[in-house]
N, C-alpha and C positions, 0 to 999 in steps of 0.2 A: 601350715598345720600346727595346731596347738595340741599338746599332749598332757594329760593329767593322770598321774598314777595314784592308786589307792590300794588299801588292803594290807599295808605294812603294820607292824606291831611287835609286841613282845611275846615270845613263845619259848617253851622249854625244848631242850634238845630232844630230837625224835619226833617232834610235832610237825604240823603242816600249816601252811599259809597259802592263800591264793591272791596274787596281785592282779590288778586290772589296770589297763591303760586306755583311757577314753580319749578319742581323737575328735577334734572339731575344726572347722574351717575348710577342710577338704575331706573327701572320702579317702580312706587308706587303701582301697583295693588296687591302687596302682603303685603302692609302696612296699618295699621290703621292710620288715620290722625287726627290732632287736631289743633285748634286755641286756643291760650292763649293770655292774655294781662297783661301788667304791667304799672300801673300808678305811677307817681313820689312818692317816699317814701313808696310804697306799695309792697307787694309780688306779684309774678307772679300768675295769677289766670286763671282757666279754663274758656273757653268760649263755645266751641263746639267740638264735635268729630264725626267721621264718619268711619264706617267699610270699609273694602276693596271693598265691592260690593256696598256700599251706602245703604244697606238695613236697617242698624241700625244707628240711629243718636241720640245724646244726646246734651242738651243745659244747660248752667247755668240758674238758675231761673231768673237772672237779665236781660237776653237777650231773653228769650223764647217769641216767638210771634213777635219779631222784627228782629232777625237775622236768616239767613238761610245758612247752610253749604252744599256744594255740591262738587262733584268731577267728573272729566273727565279723566278716566284712559288712554284713547287714546292720550290725550294731556299731560298726566303726570302733571296735574294741579288740585289744590284744590282751592275752592272759598269760600268767606264769604260775603254774601250780608247783608248789615247792613242798616236797615230802621228805621225811627223814632228815630234818634240818639239824645242822651241826653248829656249834659256836662259831666256827670259822666262816659260816655263811653270813654272819653279822656284817651289815653294810647298808649304805643307801643304794636302793635299786632304782635305776633309771630306764625309762622306755625311750626308744629312739626310732625315727623313721628315715628310710633310705630311698632316695629317688630311683635307685636301681631296684626294680621289683623281683629280679631273678637271683638265683644263687650265684655267689661269687666267692672267690678265695679271700676277698677283701671284706666280706661281711662280718668278720670278727674284729675289724679295726674301728676304733672310735672315730677316726677321721673320715670314714665312709658314710657317716650318718649326717643328715642335714637338719633334722629337727629333734629336739630333746625336751623331755618333761622335767619337772622340778625335782623329782625323786621322792621315794617313800622309804622310811627307815624300817629295817628289819633287824630285830635284836633277838638272838638266840642264846638263852641262858643254859649253863651246864648243870 
Protein backbone atom coordinates (compact mmCIF):
# COMPACT_ATOMS: atom_id res chain seq x y z
CA UNK A 1 0.00 0.00 0.00
CA UNK A 2 1.34 3.42 -0.95
CA UNK A 3 0.04 6.39 1.01
CA UNK A 4 0.28 10.03 -0.01
CA UNK A 5 -0.77 12.83 2.31
CA UNK A 6 -1.85 16.28 1.18
CA UNK A 7 -3.55 19.37 2.55
CA UNK A 8 -0.92 20.65 4.93
CA UNK A 9 0.16 24.26 5.06
CA UNK A 10 0.40 27.41 7.13
CA UNK A 11 -2.65 28.52 9.09
CA UNK A 12 -3.32 30.97 11.90
CA UNK A 13 -4.31 29.78 15.34
CA UNK A 14 -8.02 29.08 15.42
CA UNK A 15 -8.09 28.14 11.77
CA UNK A 16 -8.86 24.86 10.03
CA UNK A 17 -7.21 22.46 7.64
CA UNK A 18 -8.32 19.22 6.04
CA UNK A 19 -5.69 16.59 5.41
CA UNK A 20 -6.19 13.83 2.88
CA UNK A 21 -4.43 10.50 2.56
CA UNK A 22 -4.77 8.83 -0.82
CA UNK A 23 -3.92 5.14 -0.97
CA UNK A 24 -2.84 3.15 -4.00
CA UNK A 25 -1.61 -0.33 -4.68
CA UNK A 26 -4.35 -1.98 -2.65
CA UNK A 27 -7.77 -1.02 -1.44
CA UNK A 28 -7.81 0.18 2.14
CA UNK A 29 -11.18 -1.31 3.05
CA UNK A 30 -9.42 -4.15 4.88
CA UNK A 31 -7.08 -1.88 6.82
CA UNK A 32 -7.34 0.11 9.96
CA UNK A 33 -6.07 3.62 9.32
CA UNK A 34 -4.42 6.18 11.55
CA UNK A 35 -2.99 9.65 11.66
CA UNK A 36 0.15 10.45 13.60
CA UNK A 37 2.24 13.58 13.95
CA UNK A 38 5.80 14.47 14.77
CA UNK A 39 6.90 17.87 15.98
CA UNK A 40 10.55 18.97 15.72
CA UNK A 41 12.65 17.26 18.35
CA UNK A 42 9.80 15.06 19.53
CA UNK A 43 8.72 11.51 18.99
CA UNK A 44 5.98 10.58 16.59
CA UNK A 45 2.65 10.55 18.42
CA UNK A 46 -0.81 9.17 17.84
CA UNK A 47 -3.52 11.56 16.67
CA UNK A 48 -6.49 9.45 15.54
CA UNK A 49 -7.44 6.03 14.25
CA UNK A 50 -10.41 4.52 12.43
CA UNK A 51 -11.44 0.93 11.81
CA UNK A 52 -12.08 -0.47 8.33
CA UNK A 53 -15.78 0.31 8.46
CA UNK A 54 -15.47 3.61 10.25
CA UNK A 55 -17.57 2.30 13.11
CA UNK A 56 -14.87 2.75 15.74
CA UNK A 57 -12.76 5.87 16.09
CA UNK A 58 -10.23 6.92 18.69
CA UNK A 59 -8.52 10.24 19.30
CA UNK A 60 -5.62 11.50 21.34
CA UNK A 61 -6.86 13.58 24.25
CA UNK A 62 -5.01 16.59 22.88
CA UNK A 63 -7.14 16.70 19.72
CA UNK A 64 -10.45 15.33 20.94
CA UNK A 65 -13.31 17.66 20.07
CA UNK A 66 -11.21 19.55 17.50
CA UNK A 67 -10.12 16.91 14.98
CA UNK A 68 -12.27 14.45 13.03
CA UNK A 69 -10.99 11.39 11.21
CA UNK A 70 -13.07 9.86 8.43
CA UNK A 71 -12.64 7.54 5.48
CA UNK A 72 -14.14 6.95 2.07
CA UNK A 73 -13.29 3.39 1.07
CA UNK A 74 -14.76 3.91 -2.39
CA UNK A 75 -12.21 6.67 -2.97
CA UNK A 76 -9.46 4.81 -1.12
CA UNK A 77 -8.91 7.92 0.96
CA UNK A 78 -8.73 8.87 4.62
CA UNK A 79 -9.25 12.38 5.93
CA UNK A 80 -8.36 14.40 8.99
CA UNK A 81 -10.43 17.52 9.54
CA UNK A 82 -8.60 19.81 11.94
CA UNK A 83 -10.46 22.72 13.53
CA UNK A 84 -9.52 25.25 16.20
CA UNK A 85 -5.88 24.70 15.46
CA UNK A 86 -3.29 25.67 18.04
CA UNK A 87 0.43 26.44 17.67
CA UNK A 88 1.15 23.18 19.50
CA UNK A 89 -0.49 21.30 16.63
CA UNK A 90 2.46 22.27 14.43
CA UNK A 91 4.05 19.06 13.16
CA UNK A 92 4.50 16.77 10.20
CA UNK A 93 1.36 14.69 9.92
CA UNK A 94 1.59 11.10 8.76
CA UNK A 95 -1.05 8.72 7.49
CA UNK A 96 -0.59 5.03 8.26
CA UNK A 97 -2.26 1.71 7.46
CA UNK A 98 -2.67 -1.21 9.85
CA UNK A 99 -3.27 -4.74 8.63
CA UNK A 100 -5.58 -5.18 11.62
CA UNK A 101 -8.85 -3.63 10.43
CA UNK A 102 -10.51 -3.76 13.84
CA UNK A 103 -10.31 -1.65 16.96
CA UNK A 104 -7.41 -2.51 19.20
CA UNK A 105 -5.75 -1.10 22.27
CA UNK A 106 -2.61 -1.08 20.16
CA UNK A 107 -4.08 1.17 17.47
CA UNK A 108 -2.41 4.14 19.14
CA UNK A 109 1.05 2.64 18.76
CA UNK A 110 3.42 3.54 15.93
CA UNK A 111 4.67 -0.04 15.84
CA UNK A 112 1.18 -1.36 15.02
CA UNK A 113 1.16 0.21 11.57
CA UNK A 114 2.58 -1.46 8.51
CA UNK A 115 2.56 1.28 5.89
CA UNK A 116 3.34 4.97 6.15
CA UNK A 117 3.09 8.03 3.98
CA UNK A 118 5.80 10.65 3.58
CA UNK A 119 3.99 13.20 5.70
CA UNK A 120 2.61 16.68 5.21
CA UNK A 121 3.70 19.71 7.21
CA UNK A 122 1.17 21.67 9.23
CA UNK A 123 2.31 24.96 10.70
CA UNK A 124 0.05 26.92 13.02
CA UNK A 125 1.09 30.49 13.73
CA UNK A 126 0.09 32.35 16.89
